N, C-alpha and C positions, 0 to 999 in steps of 0.2 A: 504494500500500500504506500502511496505517495504522501509525504507530509506537505500538504498544499500550502500551509502557512509559510514554510521556508522555501518553497519552490521558486517564487518570484525573485527573491534575493539571490539565490544560488544561480538561477538562470541568467540573471542580469550580470553577475560577476563572471560567468563563464562564456557567455554567448559571443563575445568579440573574437574569440579564437576560432570560431566555427563559421562565422558569416562575414561577408564583405562589409566594409565600413559604411557604404552607402545605405545598406539595409537598416543600420541602427536608427536612422532618421524615422523609419516607419515602425520599428519594433519597440523602441522605448515608450512611445505614447500608448501602444497596445498593452505593454506590461503595466504601465501606470494605471490604465483604465481598469484592467482586470484585477489588479492588486487592490484597488479601491473598492471594487464590487465584491471582493472576496468576503469582506466583513458582513455584508448584508444579504448575501445570496443564500438560497435554501439548500442547494447542493454544491459544495465547493469543488467536487470532482468534475461536475458538468461545467462549471465555470472555468476550471483549469483546462479542460479539453477544448472549450471554445477559444480560449486564449491561444493555446498551441496551434489550433487550426488556423486562426487568423495570422499567426506568425509564419506558418508554413506557406501561406498564400503570398506573402510579401518578401520573404527572406531570399537573399541570393547567397547561397552557401559557397564556401571556399572549396 
């Protein structure tokens, strides 16, 4: 099981080694939005999957 509380911080710290810099401009706001929503969502795992799905749509991987 994923610790959704710490996912956003860990992902933020590690993502720059896996994606091209230009993608950060799109990914950082997505992380911020879903991290904010995390506190008030009913199912944090669904929120996390939605976040990762959005990131996969915009990320340019190295």
